[in-house]
Residue frames as qw, qx, qy, qz and C-alpha x, y, z in Angstrom:
[[0.004, 0.907, 0.421, 0.017, -0.07, 0.05, -0.02],
 [0.457, 0.410, -0.020, 0.790, 1.48, 3.37, -1.02],
 [0.287, -0.678, 0.014, -0.676, -0.69, 5.56, 1.39],
 [0.477, -0.053, -0.741, 0.470, 0.70, 4.80, 4.82],
 [0.386, -0.784, -0.483, 0.056, -0.83, 5.84, 8.20],
 [0.053, -0.964, 0.015, -0.259, -0.14, 9.22, 9.77],
 [0.667, -0.668, 0.300, 0.136, 2.49, 7.86, 12.17],
 [0.808, 0.100, 0.409, 0.413, 4.36, 6.25, 9.41],
 [0.372, 0.802, 0.211, 0.417, 4.22, 9.46, 7.31],
 [0.298, -0.940, 0.138, -0.093, 5.50, 11.52, 10.20],
 [0.738, -0.436, 0.417, 0.302, 8.49, 9.19, 10.72],
 [0.697, 0.411, 0.366, 0.460, 9.23, 9.17, 6.95],
 [0.229, 0.896, 0.127, 0.359, 9.29, 12.88, 6.77],
 [0.457, -0.858, 0.235, 0.006, 11.34, 13.53, 9.84],
 [0.831, -0.157, 0.412, 0.338, 13.91, 10.84, 8.69],
 [0.589, 0.647, 0.244, 0.419, 14.36, 12.90, 5.49],
 [0.104, 0.899, -0.088, 0.417, 15.63, 16.03, 7.42],
 [0.578, -0.750, 0.309, -0.090, 17.33, 14.87, 10.57],
 [0.693, 0.510, -0.468, 0.203, 20.89, 14.04, 10.38],
 [0.777, -0.309, -0.383, 0.392, 23.39, 12.62, 12.92],
 [0.393, -0.073, -0.234, 0.886, 24.51, 15.42, 15.35],
 [0.157, -0.534, -0.353, -0.752, 21.20, 17.36, 15.01],
 [0.110, 0.044, 0.607, -0.786, 19.23, 18.88, 17.79],
 [0.368, -0.319, -0.656, -0.576, 15.55, 17.64, 17.93],
 [0.346, -0.133, 0.492, -0.788, 12.51, 17.72, 20.22],
 [0.299, -0.372, -0.855, -0.200, 9.79, 15.22, 21.12],
 [0.219, -0.334, 0.114, -0.910, 7.22, 17.65, 22.42],
 [0.801, -0.217, 0.065, -0.554, 4.95, 14.80, 23.69],
 [0.056, -0.483, 0.872, -0.058, 7.10, 12.06, 25.17],
 [0.864, -0.022, -0.162, -0.477, 4.32, 9.63, 25.89],
 [0.948, -0.238, 0.212, 0.019, 5.76, 6.06, 26.03],
 [0.371, -0.659, 0.495, 0.429, 9.03, 7.15, 24.31],
 [0.773, 0.340, 0.493, 0.208, 8.47, 5.76, 20.86],
 [0.435, 0.865, 0.058, 0.244, 9.30, 9.05, 19.07],
 [0.298, -0.871, 0.391, 0.018, 12.05, 9.89, 21.55],
 [0.746, -0.189, 0.593, 0.235, 13.77, 6.52, 20.69],
 [0.652, 0.621, 0.361, 0.242, 13.14, 7.11, 16.91],
 [0.179, 0.964, -0.115, 0.159, 14.80, 10.56, 17.18],
 [0.550, -0.680, 0.469, 0.121, 17.70, 9.32, 19.37],
 [0.786, 0.057, 0.529, 0.314, 18.56, 6.80, 16.68],
 [0.499, 0.804, 0.214, 0.241, 18.37, 9.53, 13.98],
 [0.022, -0.964, 0.226, -0.140, 20.67, 12.04, 15.77],
 [0.821, 0.246, -0.402, 0.322, 23.15, 9.48, 16.81],
 [0.687, -0.379, -0.343, 0.517, 25.73, 9.84, 19.57],
 [0.335, 0.037, 0.011, 0.942, 26.65, 13.41, 18.60],
 [0.205, -0.476, -0.407, -0.752, 23.04, 14.60, 18.56],
 [0.030, 0.059, 0.667, -0.742, 20.61, 15.62, 21.24],
 [0.318, -0.485, -0.682, -0.447, 16.91, 14.94, 21.81],
 [0.160, -0.083, 0.472, -0.863, 14.88, 17.10, 24.21],
 [0.340, -0.343, -0.811, -0.329, 11.72, 15.28, 25.23],
 [0.242, -0.172, 0.346, -0.890, 8.80, 16.80, 27.22],
 [0.458, -0.413, -0.735, -0.283, 5.81, 15.39, 28.99],
 [0.376, -0.532, 0.219, -0.726, 3.64, 16.50, 32.07],
 [0.905, -0.307, -0.026, -0.292, 3.29, 12.90, 33.43],
 [0.354, -0.629, 0.691, -0.044, 5.87, 11.07, 35.49],
 [0.838, 0.096, 0.535, -0.057, 4.63, 7.78, 33.98],
 [0.689, 0.723, 0.007, 0.038, 5.62, 8.96, 30.54],
 [0.052, 0.816, -0.563, 0.119, 9.16, 9.97, 31.78],
 [0.603, -0.364, 0.696, -0.142, 9.52, 6.66, 33.52],
 [0.857, 0.361, 0.364, -0.048, 8.35, 4.68, 30.43],
 [0.541, 0.817, -0.181, 0.086, 10.66, 6.70, 28.17],
 [0.239, -0.743, 0.615, -0.111, 13.65, 6.34, 30.54],
 [0.783, -0.100, 0.611, -0.064, 13.15, 2.49, 30.42],
 [0.769, 0.599, 0.225, 0.008, 12.82, 2.39, 26.65],
 [0.364, 0.870, -0.309, 0.125, 15.88, 4.44, 25.99],
 [0.422, -0.615, 0.657, -0.115, 17.94, 2.66, 28.63],
 [0.837, 0.117, 0.531, -0.069, 17.02, -0.71, 27.03],
 [0.711, 0.680, 0.116, 0.135, 18.13, 0.63, 23.71],
 [0.727, -0.223, 0.053, 0.648, 21.37, 2.04, 25.08],
 [0.317, 0.507, 0.252, 0.761, 20.65, 5.63, 24.05],
 [0.341, -0.817, -0.435, 0.162, 19.55, 7.37, 27.20],
 [0.466, -0.438, 0.058, 0.766, 22.67, 9.69, 27.11],
 [0.219, 0.261, 0.513, 0.788, 21.38, 11.18, 23.81],
 [0.250, -0.658, -0.547, -0.453, 18.25, 12.56, 25.49],
 [0.002, -0.054, 0.488, -0.871, 17.21, 15.12, 28.13],
 [0.289, -0.522, -0.768, -0.232, 13.82, 14.05, 29.49],
 [0.013, -0.150, 0.219, -0.964, 11.92, 16.97, 30.93],
 [0.133, -0.533, -0.820, 0.160, 8.95, 16.68, 33.19],
 [0.035, 0.466, 0.077, -0.881, 7.27, 19.96, 32.00],
 [0.567, 0.650, 0.466, -0.196, 4.63, 21.05, 29.53],
 [0.647, 0.246, 0.398, 0.603, 5.79, 21.53, 25.92],
 [0.104, 0.943, 0.226, 0.221, 4.56, 25.17, 26.00],
 [0.394, -0.875, 0.232, 0.157, 7.81, 25.81, 27.99],
 [0.896, 0.256, 0.127, 0.338, 10.07, 24.39, 25.31],
 [0.354, 0.806, -0.137, 0.454, 12.00, 27.73, 24.97],
 [0.488, -0.796, 0.298, -0.200, 13.20, 27.43, 28.57],
 [0.809, -0.318, 0.486, 0.095, 15.20, 24.25, 27.83],
 [0.785, 0.335, 0.428, 0.298, 15.90, 24.06, 24.08],
 [0.248, -0.513, 0.269, 0.776, 18.56, 26.11, 22.20],
 [0.507, 0.675, -0.122, -0.522, 18.09, 27.65, 18.73],
 [0.267, 0.518, -0.739, -0.337, 18.83, 25.60, 15.58],
 [0.620, 0.048, 0.741, -0.253, 16.47, 22.72, 16.09],
 [0.086, 0.177, -0.766, -0.612, 16.05, 20.52, 13.05],
 [0.467, -0.301, -0.692, -0.461, 12.72, 18.79, 13.91],
 [0.323, -0.098, 0.577, -0.744, 9.99, 18.88, 16.57],
 [0.362, -0.193, -0.857, -0.311, 7.54, 16.05, 16.84],
 [0.435, -0.095, 0.416, -0.793, 4.13, 16.22, 18.50],
 [0.274, -0.274, -0.891, -0.235, 1.57, 13.44, 19.03],
 [0.301, -0.237, 0.170, -0.908, -1.56, 15.16, 20.16],
 [0.736, -0.290, -0.496, -0.358, -4.08, 13.52, 22.45],
 [0.620, -0.654, 0.326, -0.287, -3.45, 11.50, 25.56],
 [0.174, -0.503, 0.846, -0.042, -0.97, 8.92, 26.88],
 [0.683, 0.068, -0.628, -0.366, -1.77, 5.57, 25.30],
 [0.663, -0.277, -0.687, 0.109, -3.28, 3.33, 27.99],
 [0.241, -0.019, -0.454, 0.857, -3.22, 6.38, 30.33],
 [0.054, 0.559, 0.575, -0.595, -5.58, 8.74, 31.95],
 [0.270, 0.574, 0.550, 0.543, -7.87, 10.18, 29.22],
 [0.158, -0.944, -0.282, 0.066, -8.46, 13.29, 31.46],
 [0.390, -0.712, 0.290, 0.507, -4.79, 14.13, 31.00],
 [0.672, 0.423, 0.458, 0.400, -4.08, 15.15, 27.41],
 [0.326, 0.022, 0.209, 0.922, -2.85, 17.88, 25.19],
 [0.095, 0.769, 0.495, -0.393, -4.84, 21.08, 25.00],
 [0.485, 0.747, 0.287, 0.353, -5.23, 23.62, 22.21],
 [0.136, -0.984, 0.097, -0.061, -3.89, 26.61, 24.22],
 [0.511, -0.666, 0.496, 0.222, -0.67, 25.05, 25.40],
 [0.755, 0.183, 0.522, 0.353, -0.15, 23.12, 22.10],
 [0.423, 0.842, 0.211, 0.260, -0.43, 26.27, 20.01],
 [0.273, -0.925, 0.263, 0.014, 1.97, 28.07, 22.33],
 [0.726, -0.337, 0.534, 0.271, 4.38, 25.15, 21.91],
 [0.692, 0.472, 0.424, 0.344, 4.13, 25.12, 18.18],
 [0.128, 0.983, 0.001, 0.131, 4.77, 28.91, 18.08],
 [0.380, -0.795, 0.466, 0.077, 7.94, 28.60, 20.18],
 [0.800, -0.039, 0.536, 0.267, 8.97, 25.49, 18.21],
 [0.555, 0.744, 0.243, 0.282, 8.75, 27.51, 14.92],
 [0.075, -0.964, 0.248, -0.058, 11.05, 30.17, 16.53],
 [0.595, -0.566, 0.554, 0.137, 13.58, 27.52, 17.54],
 [0.880, 0.295, 0.351, 0.126, 13.80, 25.84, 14.14],
 [0.291, -0.446, 0.473, 0.702, 16.59, 26.25, 11.78],
 [0.483, 0.455, -0.311, -0.681, 15.93, 27.03, 8.09],
 [0.635, 0.200, -0.656, -0.355, 14.32, 24.04, 6.49],
 [0.054, -0.058, 0.892, -0.445, 13.61, 22.49, 9.89],
 [0.442, -0.332, -0.607, -0.571, 10.22, 21.00, 10.42],
 [0.410, -0.122, 0.593, -0.683, 7.48, 20.69, 12.98],
 [0.413, -0.052, -0.837, -0.356, 5.71, 17.34, 12.59],
 [0.494, -0.090, 0.467, -0.728, 2.32, 16.75, 14.27],
 [0.293, -0.209, -0.901, -0.243, 0.17, 13.60, 14.44],
 [0.386, -0.170, 0.208, -0.882, -3.30, 14.64, 15.60],
 [0.215, -0.226, -0.948, 0.067, -5.19, 12.02, 17.50],
 [0.337, -0.056, 0.162, -0.926, -8.79, 13.11, 18.05],
 [0.621, -0.152, -0.595, -0.488, -12.22, 11.63, 18.48],
 [0.554, -0.313, -0.732, 0.245, -13.91, 9.53, 21.09],
 [0.464, -0.757, -0.410, 0.209, -13.61, 11.34, 24.40],
 [0.325, -0.734, 0.086, 0.591, -11.12, 14.04, 23.47],
 [0.487, -0.171, 0.463, 0.721, -9.39, 16.13, 20.89],
 [0.331, 0.696, 0.562, 0.301, -12.03, 17.70, 18.68],
 [0.106, -0.979, -0.111, 0.132, -11.65, 21.16, 20.13],
 [0.482, -0.596, 0.424, 0.483, -7.82, 20.90, 19.93],
 [0.531, 0.206, 0.647, 0.506, -7.86, 19.55, 16.40],
 [0.236, 0.859, 0.415, 0.184, -10.11, 22.44, 15.21],
 [0.231, -0.949, 0.043, 0.209, -8.07, 25.07, 16.92],
 [0.491, -0.454, 0.522, 0.529, -4.65, 23.89, 15.69],
 [0.508, 0.395, 0.633, 0.431, -6.02, 23.41, 12.20],
 [0.120, 0.956, 0.261, 0.061, -7.28, 26.95, 12.20],
 [0.407, -0.800, 0.267, 0.351, -3.89, 28.11, 13.56],
 [0.648, -0.027, 0.569, 0.506, -2.06, 26.39, 10.67],
 [0.366, 0.728, 0.488, 0.313, -4.06, 28.43, 8.21],
 [0.096, -0.992, -0.055, 0.056, -2.77, 31.66, 9.78],
 [0.663, -0.386, 0.322, 0.555, 0.99, 30.90, 9.28],
 [0.226, 0.808, -0.225, -0.495, 2.66, 33.23, 6.79],
 [0.916, 0.341, 0.206, 0.057, 3.12, 31.34, 3.54],
 [0.437, 0.809, -0.327, 0.217, 6.31, 33.22, 2.80],
 [0.214, -0.649, 0.659, -0.312, 7.87, 31.75, 5.99],
 [0.458, -0.134, 0.847, -0.232, 6.26, 28.37, 6.39],
 [0.498, 0.081, -0.657, -0.560, 4.90, 25.56, 4.23],
 [0.476, -0.131, 0.708, -0.505, 2.22, 23.50, 5.74],
 [0.461, 0.071, -0.796, -0.387, 1.18, 20.01, 4.46],
 [0.609, -0.149, 0.518, -0.582, -1.82, 18.21, 5.87],
 [0.288, 0.117, -0.923, -0.228, -2.19, 14.45, 5.41],
 [0.489, 0.012, 0.540, -0.685, -5.72, 13.39, 6.19],
 [0.021, -0.153, -0.947, -0.282, -7.57, 10.23, 5.21],
 [0.363, 0.035, 0.094, -0.926, -11.04, 11.95, 4.60],
 [0.724, -0.039, -0.416, -0.549, -12.99, 8.81, 3.73],
 [0.460, 0.001, -0.851, 0.252, -11.96, 6.59, 6.72],
 [0.591, -0.650, -0.352, -0.324, -14.17, 6.07, 9.72],
 [0.748, -0.545, -0.286, 0.248, -13.44, 6.61, 13.41],
 [0.106, -0.978, 0.180, 0.025, -11.43, 9.92, 13.18],
 [0.900, 0.114, -0.053, 0.416, -8.13, 8.56, 11.75],
 [0.467, -0.648, 0.036, 0.601, -5.07, 10.56, 12.88],
 [0.439, 0.891, 0.059, 0.104, -4.10, 13.52, 10.86],
 [0.711, -0.209, 0.072, 0.668, -0.41, 14.27, 10.02],
 [0.181, 0.979, 0.089, 0.008, 0.69, 17.83, 9.67],
 [0.727, -0.082, 0.081, 0.677, 4.17, 18.97, 8.55],
 [0.043, 0.992, 0.073, -0.093, 5.32, 22.52, 8.87],
 [0.766, 0.110, 0.067, 0.630, 8.52, 23.43, 7.10],
 [0.165, -0.874, -0.042, 0.455, 10.35, 26.68, 7.87],
 [0.700, 0.588, 0.212, 0.345, 11.46, 28.33, 4.73],
 [0.329, 0.661, -0.161, 0.655, 13.17, 31.44, 6.07]]
């Protein structure tokens, strides 16, 4: 099948821009899947900054990175992603977001439009030229519709001379399939 799911698309696009030695961010650490993916891309000379508000996410990610032997490549931060600018230097190559809640976690704790948009704005400021912000938007069921609508409106407001925004959405699938969004900084 040529049309892959949104998570696969996000990994494919990020792997096209991230090189060994780069600085990258996992804005929503969760269970550490993207943190590990990024740690493998940046190699021993690179750095991953990963954020989450739940200790469980930090614990799960620490375990995953330790088992893979790449924990030293990451700084795991128990903090909301809206505070990215307090921890991450300029020159970031890629920032990844998975919007929603921690898989198998408390559905009452999830990303929210206000903090997500603040985090995206700060991420765009930290990006180097041709860097990307990659989002997978999980919505539906008991959460996410308000956040999805707000961030999709926000994307439309981005200056087309500075940013290119691609939305990958399976419009004919049922059950609110995740949407992939890639923002590339052009200048």
